[in-house]
N, C-alpha and C positions, 0 to 999 in steps of 0.2 A: 672452468667452467663453474660459475657461481651456483650456490645453491639453489636460487631460484630456478636457473635454467636447468639444473639436475633435475628438479622436483616437475618441471614442465615436460621435461623429455619421460620421466618416470610416468608420468600421468598419460601421456600420449601413447606409450607402449601397453598399459593399461586398458586403456579405450581400444587399442587395436585388438588386445587378446579378447574382449568381450566383443567386438564386432564379430570375430571369429566365432564365438560362442552364440550368436545371435539366431542361429537358424537350428531349429530341433535336428535334423537331420546331421548335422555335424556334432551335435550332441550326443547322438546315438551312435554315431560312427567312432567317437572317444570310448565310450562304454563297452563298445562292441570290440576293441582292442586293448583295454586296459589289461585282461589276463595273458595276452599272448599276441605276437604279431600275426598278422592276417594280411593274405592279398586282397588285390581291389573286387576280385570277384566273390570272395568269401564276404567282405564287409558290405557289398551291394545286398547280397541274397539275405544276411542278417538282418539287415533292416529294411528289406523290401523296397530297394530304389535300383534303376537300371545302373550297369555299368559306369556308363558316360557320367551319371549324375555322381556317382560315388567319387569318379575319379577329380570331377570338378570340387567337390567340396573336399576331399584329400588333399589337394592343390592349393584352397585356402588355408587351410591347416596346417599343412609343410611351410606356407611361405610365412605364416606367424610363429613358426618355430613351435608349435603344439605338437606334431607327430614327427617322425621321422622314417626316411625309406631304408631299406633292408636288404641288399640284393643277395639273393636266395638261387644262385645258377642263371636260368633264364628268366625267373620269376622276381618281381620286388613284392616283398611284405612291407606292412605299415606297423610301426609300434607307437606307442605314446610317448613324449619324450621326455616327462615327468610326471610320474603317480602323483605328485601332490594335486595336478590337476583333477584327478578324480575325485579326491579328498575336498577340493573346492566345490565341485558341483554336487557332491554328497551332502556338504554343508548347506549350500542354496536348494537343496529339496527339503533337507531338515528346514530350512527357515520357511518355505513354501507350504510344508505340511502344517505347520504351526499357524500360519496364517489362514489355511482353509478350514482347520480345526477352531480356530476362534471365530471364523464367520459362520459357521455351521451352529456354534452355540449361540450365536446372536438370533439366527433365525429360529433355531428350538426355543429361545426364550421367550418369541414374539405371541 
């Protein structure tokens, strides 16, 4: 595999990851399971969506490798696959906060 092919593959994986994060409910689900594994019902309740909706979003996150299921007896709990995902989301929030602060300063200076 050439360096160019590898670059293209990594870029596609990056885009796939970003598409999984493109829905605010999926970001909320990741934050909801960042401290501990939780089952679908707990996750759905914690972010205020139905259990079927939570299951659909979890499937997308699971298919992209962002979460993994853990069987606990008869139930399944989900856990974030890599804590650095939360670090990345927090970094993006910092960038957004700085942008909003800058915009607010522009409005105040008018």
